[in-house]
C-alpha positions as CSV (number, residue, x, y, z in Angstrom):
1,X,97.1,-51.1,-24.8
2,X,94.3,-53.4,-23.0
3,X,90.5,-54.1,-25.5
4,X,88.1,-51.4,-22.9
5,X,90.9,-48.6,-23.8
6,X,91.3,-49.6,-27.0
7,X,87.5,-49.1,-27.3
8,X,86.8,-46.0,-25.1
9,X,89.7,-44.2,-27.6
10,X,87.7,-45.5,-30.8
11,X,84.3,-44.6,-28.8
12,X,86.0,-41.1,-28.1
13,X,87.2,-40.6,-31.7
14,X,83.4,-42.1,-32.8
15,X,82.0,-39.0,-30.2
16,X,84.3,-36.8,-32.0
17,X,83.2,-37.3,-35.4
18,X,79.9,-36.7,-35.1
19,X,80.2,-33.5,-33.1
20,X,82.8,-31.9,-36.2
21,X,79.2,-33.7,-38.6
22,X,76.9,-31.4,-36.4
23,X,79.2,-28.6,-36.9
24,X,79.4,-28.9,-40.3
25,X,75.6,-29.3,-40.9
26,X,75.5,-26.3,-39.7
27,X,77.8,-24.5,-41.5
28,X,75.9,-26.2,-45.2
29,X,72.6,-25.4,-43.6
30,X,73.7,-21.3,-43.8
31,X,76.9,-20.4,-45.7
32,X,74.4,-19.0,-48.9
33,X,73.1,-16.3,-46.3
34,X,75.8,-15.7,-44.0
35,X,77.7,-15.1,-47.6
36,X,75.2,-13.0,-48.7
37,X,75.2,-11.2,-45.6
38,X,79.1,-10.7,-44.9
39,X,79.3,-9.5,-49.4
40,X,76.3,-6.4,-48.6
41,X,78.1,-6.4,-45.3
42,X,81.0,-5.1,-46.8
43,X,80.7,-3.6,-49.5
44,X,77.9,-0.8,-48.3
45,X,81.2,0.5,-45.6
46,X,82.6,0.5,-49.1
47,X,79.9,2.4,-50.8
48,X,79.1,4.5,-47.5
49,X,83.2,5.8,-47.6
50,X,83.2,6.4,-51.7
51,X,80.4,8.0,-50.9
52,X,81.8,11.1,-48.7
53,X,83.7,12.1,-50.7
54,X,80.6,12.7,-53.3
55,X,78.9,14.6,-50.2
56,X,81.2,16.4,-48.5
57,X,83.2,18.5,-50.6
58,X,84.3,21.3,-48.3
59,X,84.4,21.4,-44.9
60,X,81.4,23.8,-44.8
61,X,79.6,21.3,-46.3
62,X,80.7,19.1,-43.4
63,X,79.5,21.4,-41.0
64,X,76.1,21.5,-43.1
65,X,75.7,17.9,-43.1
66,X,76.5,17.8,-39.3
67,X,73.9,21.0,-38.0
68,X,71.9,18.9,-40.3
69,X,71.7,15.8,-38.5
70,X,71.6,17.1,-35.2
71,X,67.2,18.2,-36.3
72,X,65.7,15.9,-33.4
73,X,63.4,14.0,-36.9
74,X,66.4,13.2,-38.6
75,X,68.6,11.5,-35.5
76,X,65.3,9.8,-34.6
77,X,65.3,8.2,-38.2
78,X,69.2,7.7,-39.1
79,X,70.7,7.7,-35.5
80,X,72.8,10.3,-34.3
81,X,75.7,11.8,-35.9
82,X,78.8,11.1,-35.4
83,X,82.1,12.1,-36.6
84,X,80.8,13.5,-39.6
85,X,83.4,15.7,-40.7
86,X,85.5,12.0,-40.8
87,X,84.4,9.1,-44.2
88,X,85.0,7.0,-41.6
89,X,82.0,8.5,-39.4
90,X,80.0,9.4,-42.4
91,X,79.6,5.3,-43.2
92,X,79.0,4.6,-39.5
93,X,75.6,6.8,-39.6
94,X,74.3,6.2,-43.2
95,X,74.8,2.4,-43.2
96,X,75.0,1.6,-39.2
97,X,71.7,1.1,-37.7
98,X,70.8,-0.6,-41.2
99,X,73.9,-3.1,-41.4
100,X,72.7,-3.9,-37.5
101,X,69.0,-4.4,-37.8
102,X,70.4,-6.9,-41.1
103,X,73.2,-8.8,-39.3
104,X,70.3,-9.1,-36.4
105,X,66.9,-10.3,-38.7
106,X,69.8,-12.9,-40.3
107,X,71.1,-13.9,-37.0
108,X,67.0,-14.2,-35.1
109,X,65.7,-15.9,-38.2
110,X,68.7,-18.3,-38.8
111,X,69.1,-19.6,-35.3
112,X,65.4,-20.5,-34.8
113,X,65.1,-21.9,-38.0
114,X,68.3,-24.4,-37.7
115,X,67.6,-25.1,-34.5
116,X,63.8,-24.7,-33.6
117,X,62.4,-25.5,-37.4
118,X,64.9,-28.6,-37.9
119,X,63.5,-30.0,-34.8
120,X,60.5,-29.4,-35.2
121,X,60.2,-31.3,-38.8
122,X,62.5,-34.8,-37.2
123,X,65.4,-34.3,-39.0
124,X,67.3,-34.2,-35.5
125,X,64.6,-37.3,-34.2
126,X,68.1,-39.9,-35.9
127,X,70.7,-37.3,-35.1
128,X,69.9,-36.9,-30.9
129,X,69.6,-41.0,-31.0
130,X,73.4,-40.8,-31.1
131,X,76.8,-40.0,-29.4
132,X,75.7,-36.0,-29.4
133,X,73.8,-35.0,-27.1
134,X,70.8,-32.2,-27.5
135,X,72.6,-29.6,-25.5
136,X,76.1,-30.0,-27.4
137,X,74.0,-29.7,-30.8
138,X,72.5,-26.0,-29.7
139,X,76.0,-25.2,-29.4
140,X,77.4,-26.4,-32.4
141,X,74.8,-24.5,-34.0
142,X,74.9,-21.4,-31.8
143,X,79.0,-21.2,-32.7
144,X,78.4,-21.6,-36.0
145,X,76.4,-18.5,-36.3
146,X,78.5,-16.7,-33.9
147,X,81.5,-17.3,-36.1
148,X,79.6,-16.0,-39.3
149,X,78.6,-12.9,-37.6
150,X,82.1,-12.2,-36.7
151,X,83.4,-12.8,-40.2
152,X,80.6,-9.8,-40.8
153,X,82.0,-8.1,-38.5
154,X,85.3,-8.2,-39.5
155,X,83.9,-7.9,-43.2
156,X,83.3,-4.3,-42.1
157,X,86.0,-3.3,-41.0
158,X,87.8,-4.7,-44.0
159,X,85.6,-2.5,-46.0
160,X,86.1,0.8,-44.5
161,X,89.6,0.6,-44.1
162,X,90.5,-0.9,-48.0
163,X,88.5,2.7,-49.1
164,X,90.9,5.1,-46.7
165,X,88.9,5.0,-43.4
166,X,90.6,4.9,-40.0
167,X,91.4,1.4,-38.2
168,X,90.3,2.6,-34.8
169,X,86.9,3.8,-35.2
170,X,86.2,1.2,-38.2
171,X,87.4,-1.5,-35.3
172,X,84.4,-0.7,-32.7
173,X,81.7,0.3,-35.2
174,X,83.0,-3.7,-36.4
175,X,82.6,-4.9,-33.5
176,X,79.3,-2.9,-32.4
177,X,77.4,-4.2,-36.0
178,X,79.2,-8.2,-34.8
179,X,77.2,-7.8,-31.3
180,X,74.3,-6.4,-32.5
181,X,74.5,-9.7,-34.5
182,X,75.8,-12.0,-32.0
183,X,72.9,-11.2,-30.0
184,X,70.4,-11.9,-31.2
185,X,71.6,-14.8,-32.7
186,X,71.6,-16.2,-29.6
187,X,68.0,-15.1,-28.5
188,X,66.8,-16.3,-31.2
189,X,68.9,-20.0,-29.6
190,X,67.1,-19.2,-26.4
191,X,63.4,-18.4,-27.7
192,X,63.4,-21.8,-30.4
193,X,64.7,-23.5,-26.7
194,X,61.6,-21.8,-24.2
195,X,58.5,-22.1,-26.6
196,X,58.0,-26.1,-28.8
197,X,57.3,-24.3,-31.8
198,X,59.3,-22.4,-34.3
199,X,56.7,-19.5,-35.2
200,X,56.2,-18.1,-31.4
201,X,60.2,-18.4,-30.9
202,X,60.5,-15.8,-34.6
203,X,57.8,-14.0,-33.8
204,X,59.8,-13.6,-29.5
205,X,62.8,-12.3,-30.7
206,X,61.4,-10.2,-33.4
207,X,59.2,-8.2,-30.4
208,X,62.4,-7.9,-28.8
209,X,64.8,-6.3,-32.3
210,X,61.9,-4.6,-32.4
211,X,61.4,-3.0,-29.1
212,X,65.2,-2.5,-28.7
213,X,64.9,-0.1,-32.2
214,X,62.6,1.2,-30.4
215,X,64.6,2.1,-27.4
216,X,67.3,3.5,-29.7
217,X,65.4,5.7,-32.1
218,X,63.8,7.6,-28.6
219,X,67.6,7.5,-27.1
220,X,68.5,9.2,-30.2
221,X,65.7,11.9,-30.9
222,X,65.5,13.3,-27.4
223,X,67.8,14.2,-25.5
224,X,67.0,14.0,-21.8
225,X,65.9,10.3,-22.8
226,X,69.2,9.4,-24.2
227,X,70.0,6.7,-21.0
228,X,66.8,4.7,-23.0
229,X,70.2,3.6,-25.3
230,X,71.5,1.4,-22.2
231,X,68.6,-0.6,-22.9
232,X,69.3,-2.0,-26.2
233,X,71.5,-3.8,-28.3
234,X,71.6,-0.9,-31.5
235,X,72.0,1.3,-28.0
236,X,75.0,0.2,-27.0
237,X,76.7,-0.4,-30.5
238,X,75.8,3.1,-31.0
239,X,77.7,4.9,-27.6
240,X,80.6,3.0,-28.7
241,X,80.8,6.1,-30.8
242,X,83.0,5.0,-33.6
243,X,85.8,7.5,-34.8
244,X,84.6,10.1,-31.6
245,X,85.9,8.2,-28.6
246,X,85.8,4.6,-29.9
247,X,84.7,3.9,-26.6
248,X,84.9,0.7,-25.1
249,X,82.6,0.2,-21.7
250,X,79.8,0.0,-23.8
251,X,80.8,-2.5,-26.8
252,X,82.0,-4.4,-23.0
253,X,79.0,-4.6,-21.7
254,X,76.7,-5.6,-24.8
255,X,79.1,-8.2,-25.1
256,X,78.9,-9.5,-21.5
257,X,75.8,-9.8,-21.9
258,X,75.4,-11.5,-25.8
259,X,78.0,-14.2,-23.9
260,X,75.6,-14.6,-21.2
261,X,72.8,-14.8,-23.5
262,X,74.5,-18.3,-25.4
263,X,75.5,-19.9,-22.1
264,X,71.8,-19.4,-20.6
265,X,70.4,-20.9,-25.0
266,X,72.7,-23.4,-24.4
267,X,72.1,-24.7,-20.6
268,X,68.2,-24.9,-21.4
269,X,69.2,-27.5,-23.9
270,X,69.3,-30.3,-22.0
271,X,66.2,-29.3,-19.6
272,X,63.5,-29.3,-21.8
273,X,62.1,-32.7,-24.1
274,X,62.7,-33.1,-27.8
275,X,60.4,-31.7,-29.9
276,X,59.8,-29.5,-26.7
277,X,59.8,-26.6,-25.1
278,X,60.0,-25.1,-21.4
279,X,57.1,-23.4,-22.9
280,X,55.1,-26.0,-24.5
281,X,51.3,-25.9,-26.9
282,X,48.4,-26.1,-24.4
283,X,47.2,-29.9,-24.9
284,X,43.8,-31.1,-24.2
285,X,42.3,-27.2,-25.7
286,X,39.6,-27.3,-27.9
287,X,40.0,-28.3,-31.9
288,X,39.9,-24.1,-33.9
289,X,38.7,-24.7,-37.4
290,X,38.2,-21.8,-38.4
291,X,39.8,-20.7,-41.6
292,X,39.6,-24.8,-42.5
293,X,37.6,-25.1,-45.9
294,X,39.6,-24.6,-48.9
295,X,42.7,-24.2,-49.5
296,X,42.1,-20.4,-49.8
297,X,40.0,-20.3,-46.7
298,X,43.9,-21.8,-45.3
299,X,46.4,-19.5,-46.1
300,X,44.3,-17.0,-44.6
301,X,44.0,-18.4,-41.6
302,X,47.9,-19.0,-41.7
303,X,48.9,-15.0,-43.0
304,X,46.7,-13.9,-40.2
305,X,49.3,-14.1,-37.3
306,X,52.5,-12.5,-39.3
307,X,50.1,-10.1,-40.8
308,X,49.8,-8.7,-37.6
309,X,53.0,-8.9,-36.7
310,X,54.0,-7.1,-40.0
311,X,51.9,-4.5,-39.0
312,X,52.3,-3.5,-35.8
313,X,55.8,-3.0,-36.7
314,X,55.2,-1.3,-39.9
315,X,52.4,1.5,-38.3
316,X,54.4,2.7,-35.7
317,X,57.5,3.2,-37.7
318,X,55.1,4.8,-40.7
319,X,54.0,6.4,-37.4
320,X,56.6,8.2,-36.6
321,X,57.3,9.7,-40.2
322,X,53.8,10.8,-39.4
323,X,54.7,13.0,-36.7
324,X,58.1,14.1,-38.1
325,X,56.7,15.5,-40.7
326,X,56.9,19.2,-39.9
327,X,59.9,19.2,-37.8
328,X,61.5,18.4,-40.7
329,X,59.9,20.1,-43.1
330,X,60.4,23.5,-41.6
331,X,64.0,22.5,-40.5
332,X,65.1,22.1,-44.3
333,X,62.4,25.0,-45.6
334,X,64.2,27.9,-43.8
335,X,67.9,26.2,-44.2
336,X,67.9,25.7,-47.6
337,X,71.6,24.7,-47.6
338,X,70.8,22.2,-45.7
339,X,68.2,21.2,-47.4
340,X,70.9,20.7,-51.0
341,X,73.3,18.7,-49.0
342,X,70.3,16.1,-47.4
343,X,69.5,15.5,-51.3
344,X,73.3,14.5,-52.2
345,X,73.5,12.1,-48.9
346,X,70.1,10.6,-50.6
347,X,67.3,12.4,-48.8
348,X,66.4,14.5,-50.9
349,X,62.6,15.9,-51.7
350,X,62.4,16.6,-48.0
351,X,61.8,20.1,-47.6
352,X,57.8,19.4,-48.3
353,X,56.2,17.2,-46.5
354,X,54.9,15.7,-49.9
355,X,58.2,15.0,-50.8
356,X,59.2,13.5,-47.7
357,X,57.2,11.2,-47.3
358,X,57.4,10.7,-50.1
359,X,61.1,9.4,-49.7
360,X,60.2,7.6,-47.2
361,X,57.4,5.4,-48.5
362,X,59.9,4.3,-51.3
363,X,61.9,2.6,-48.6
364,X,58.3,1.0,-48.2
365,X,58.9,-1.4,-50.8
366,X,61.8,-3.0,-49.1
367,X,60.1,-5.2,-46.3
368,X,56.5,-5.8,-48.3
369,X,58.4,-7.3,-50.5
370,X,60.2,-8.8,-47.9
371,X,56.9,-10.5,-46.2
372,X,55.9,-11.9,-49.5
373,X,59.0,-14.1,-49.5
374,X,58.8,-15.0,-46.4
375,X,55.4,-16.0,-47.4
376,X,56.6,-17.8,-50.2
377,X,59.6,-19.5,-48.6
378,X,56.7,-21.2,-45.5
379,X,55.1,-22.7,-48.7
380,X,58.6,-24.8,-49.9
381,X,59.5,-25.0,-46.3
382,X,56.5,-26.8,-45.7
383,X,57.1,-28.8,-49.0
384,X,60.3,-30.2,-47.8
385,X,59.2,-30.9,-44.7
386,X,56.1,-33.3,-45.9
387,X,54.1,-30.7,-44.0
388,X,52.3,-30.9,-47.4
389,X,52.1,-34.5,-48.3
390,X,48.7,-35.1,-47.5
391,X,46.9,-32.3,-48.8
392,X,47.8,-33.3,-52.1
393,X,47.1,-36.6,-51.6
394,X,43.2,-35.1,-51.8
395,X,41.9,-33.2,-55.3
396,X,44.1,-30.4,-54.5
397,X,46.8,-29.3,-57.0
398,X,49.9,-27.6,-56.4
399,X,48.5,-24.2,-58.8
400,X,45.8,-24.4,-56.5
401,X,47.9,-24.3,-53.7
402,X,50.3,-22.2,-55.0
403,X,47.2,-19.6,-56.5
404,X,46.4,-19.2,-52.8
405,X,49.4,-19.2,-51.1
406,X,50.5,-16.0,-53.9
407,X,47.1,-14.5,-53.8
408,X,46.7,-14.5,-50.6
409,X,50.3,-12.8,-49.6
410,X,49.8,-10.0,-51.8
411,X,46.7,-9.2,-49.9
412,X,48.3,-8.9,-47.3
413,X,51.7,-6.9,-49.1
414,X,47.5,-4.6,-49.7
415,X,46.8,-4.4,-46.1
416,X,50.6,-3.3,-45.1
417,X,50.0,-0.5,-47.2
418,X,47.0,0.1,-46.1
419,X,48.6,0.6,-42.3
420,X,51.5,2.9,-44.1
421,X,49.4,5.3,-45.4
422,X,46.8,5.6,-42.3
423,X,49.9,5.2,-39.8
424,X,51.6,8.5,-41.6
425,X,48.3,10.3,-42.6
426,X,47.9,9.8,-38.4
427,X,50.7,11.2,-37.1
428,X,50.7,14.3,-40.0
429,X,47.1,15.0,-38.7
430,X,48.7,15.1,-35.2
431,X,51.4,17.3,-35.7
432,X,49.0,19.7,-38.3
433,X,51.1,18.8,-41.3
434,X,48.8,18.6,-44.0
435,X,49.2,15.6,-45.6
436,X,45.6,14.1,-47.5
437,X,44.3,10.7,-46.6
438,X,44.2,9.4,-50.2
439,X,47.9,11.2,-50.5
440,X,49.6,8.9,-47.8
441,X,47.5,5.9,-49.3
442,X,48.7,6.9,-53.2
443,X,52.2,7.4,-51.8
444,X,51.9,3.5,-49.7
445,X,49.9,1.5,-52.4
446,X,52.4,3.6,-55.1
447,X,55.3,0.3,-54.3
448,X,53.1,-2.2,-55.2
449,X,54.7,-2.9,-59.2
450,X,57.4,-3.7,-57.3
451,X,56.0,-5.7,-54.9
452,X,54.1,-8.3,-57.0
453,X,57.7,-8.1,-59.2
454,X,59.1,-10.3,-56.0
455,X,56.5,-11.8,-55.9
456,X,57.3,-12.9,-59.7
457,X,60.4,-14.1,-58.4
458,X,59.7,-16.4,-55.7
459,X,57.6,-18.0,-57.6
460,X,60.1,-18.8,-60.6
461,X,62.7,-19.7,-57.3
462,X,59.9,-22.7,-55.9
463,X,59.3,-24.0,-59.1
464,X,63.8,-23.9,-60.2
465,X,65.6,-23.1,-56.7
466,X,63.4,-23.6,-54.0
467,X,65.8,-23.4,-50.7
468,X,66.4,-20.0,-52.5
469,X,63.0,-18.3,-52.5
470,X,63.5,-15.6,-49.5
471,X,66.0,-14.8,-51.1
472,X,65.6,-14.2,-55.1
473,X,61.7,-12.5,-53.8
474,X,64.0,-10.8,-51.7
475,X,66.5,-9.4,-55.3
476,X,63.4,-6.9,-57.4
477,X,63.0,-5.3,-53.5
478,X,66.3,-5.4,-51.7
479,X,69.0,-5.6,-54.8
480,X,66.6,-2.9,-56.6
481,X,67.4,-0.1,-53.8
482,X,70.6,-1.2,-53.1
483,X,71.4,-1.0,-57.4
484,X,70.4,1.9,-57.4
485,X,72.2,3.5,-54.1
486,X,74.9,2.4,-55.3
487,X,74.7,3.6,-59.6
488,X,73.9,7.5,-57.2
489,X,76.9,7.0,-55.2
490,X,79.6,6.2,-57.6
491,X,78.3,8.1,-61.0
492,X,77.7,4.3,-62.6
493,X,75.7,4.2,-66.3
494,X,72.6,5.5,-66.0
495,X,71.6,2.0,-68.1
496,X,72.4,-0.1,-64.9
497,X,70.6,2.3,-62.5
498,X,67.8,2.2,-64.8
499,X,67.9,-1.4,-64.3
500,X,66.5,-0.8,-60.4
501,X,62.9,-1.0,-60.7
502,X,63.2,1.6,-57.3
503,X,64.6,3.9,-61.0
504,X,60.9,4.0,-62.3
505,X,59.1,4.7,-59.0
506,X,57.3,8.0,-59.1
507,X,57.8,10.4,-55.4
508,X,53.9,10.2,-54.9
509,X,52.3,11.8,-53.4
510,X,55.0,14.8,-54.5
511,X,54.5,14.1,-58.3
512,X,51.8,12.2,-60.2
513,X,51.7,7.7,-60.4
514,X,53.8,6.9,-62.8
515,X,51.4,4.4,-64.4
516,X,53.3,3.0,-67.8
517,X,56.0,2.6,-65.8
518,X,53.4,0.6,-63.0
519,X,52.4,-1.0,-65.4
520,X,54.8,-2.9,-67.2
521,X,56.0,-3.6,-63.4
522,X,53.3,-5.7,-62.8
523,X,52.5,-7.4,-65.4
524,X,56.4,-8.6,-66.0
525,X,55.5,-9.8,-62.3
526,X,52.5,-11.7,-62.8
527,X,54.2,-12.7,-66.1
528,X,57.2,-14.5,-63.9
529,X,55.0,-16.3,-62.0
530,X,52.8,-17.8,-64.3
531,X,55.9,-19.2,-65.6
532,X,56.8,-20.3,-62.1
533,X,53.9,-21.7,-62.0
534,X,54.1,-23.4,-64.6
535,X,57.9,-24.9,-63.6
536,X,55.5,-25.9,-60.2
537,X,53.2,-28.6,-61.4
538,X,56.3,-29.9,-63.7
539,X,58.8,-30.5,-61.4
540,X,58.9,-33.4,-58.2
541,X,57.7,-32.8,-54.5
542,X,60.0,-32.6,-53.0
543,X,59.7,-35.1,-50.1
C-alpha cells in the first residue's frame, strides 16, 4: 500500500470518527428530555387502558360514552371518538391528542435548541471547522431526534399491548404519534436553517403547531369541514382511526411529508452561511433602546414577544371553551347518565357552566407553569452561553437579575391567566352562557398558586441543577396533574393523591376560592424561590 493510500485510509477513518462524535454529541444533549417523554408516553398509555375498566363497566356504559363523545363540543375539545367500546380505542381518544402534542412540542423545541441554539452560541464554530460539513452535522442531529421520537412510539405501542389492548390498533396509534413528533422535529430543524436566530425559528414552528391543532379541532367538531384534518399532521394521525379500521393511507401521506421536510431541512443547511439563515436578520437598522434602562426593564423587553405568542394560543383555546359552554352543558343536563359517565372519565362537574369552566381552568396551570419554567430556563441558557458575562461585570448583582426575571415571569403568568379568563367570558357571552366576568377571571386566577410553585422549583434548579430548570419547574404543574390522574385511575391511597397541588385547588367559579390552600402553596413557592436565590448567588457562574 502506498503512502498516499495509507493517508487516505486514515483520513477516512478520522472523518467517520468525527461523524460518530457528532451523533454522540446530539445524544448527550437530548437523552434526558427524551427519557422523560418516552416514560410519559408509555405510562399514560398504560393508565388510559386501565382507566377503561373502571370507566366502562358494561356495554350500556360504552354506548353512553360514545353518545357523549359524539357531541360537537366534546369532539372539538377532545377529538373524534373512535372505538370507545374497546380499551385501546378509549385510550387513544383519551390520550392521543395530549401525547401527539407532547411529542411535537418536545421535537421542535429540541431541534431548534441543539441546532440553531448551539450555532448561535458559538459552540459549533470549532466543530464546523473540522471534517464534518454543516449539512452532515444538522442531518445527524435530526436523525438523533427522529430516533428518540420513534422510540416514544415504540413505548406507546408497548404500553398499550402490555395493558391488554390489541396490537393492530396500538401499532396504528403509535405510528401516528411518532410521525407527529418526526414532523415537528424536521420542521424545527428547517426553521433553524431559515431563520438566523433561535427565537424566530422556534416561534415559526410553534405557530405551525398551533394552526395544525386548530385545523384538527375544527375538522373534528364540524362534519362539513372534516377535510381540514388532511392539512394537519395531528389530523392525519387521527384519520388512521386506530382500533376502527387502522387505515394506513393517512399515515403513509404523513410519512411522506415528514421525509420531504427532513430532506429539505438537511439540504438547506448546506446553502447558507455559518451563523446565518436563509432569512437573515435585517442589518443597518437604527438601534432600539426601549426598555434597556434597568435589569427589570430588560426582563420585560425579553418577555414581550414570547408573552404575545403564548397569549394568542391560550386566548384562542379558551375562547373556544367559552363558545362551547352552552352546547356542552345543555347536552349533559338533558342526559344525566352521560354526565355521570363524563365524571368517571375524568371530566366531572361539566353539567353546569361554572363547573364546566372550572374543570378546564384547572388545566390552565399546566401551560402557564410551563411558561414560567421556560423563562427561567432562558436565563440559565443565557448564562451558559456567556451572554450575561458583561452584564454581570457591571454593578448588577446576580440576585437582582434573578429577581427581575422572576417577577417579570410571574407578571406574564398573571397576564396569561387574565387573557384566559377574558377569552372564556367573551366566548360564553357570545352564546349567552351566563358566565360573569368576575367569575371567569377568578377561575383563571385560581391556578396562580400552582404557578408560583413552578417558579420556586425552577429557581431551586437554577441554583443547583441549571441544566434541568425547565424540567424541574414543570414538575408541580405537569407532574402534579399526572399524579392526580394516576391516583384517581388506579385507586391509590388518598395521601398519594394529596401530594398533587391540584388536589387542593378549589373548583372556582363553581365553588369558593380555597384561600388557605392557596396561601400555603404560594408561601411554599416563595420560600423555595428565596432558598434558590441564595444558592444561585453562592454558586460559580457557568461559563
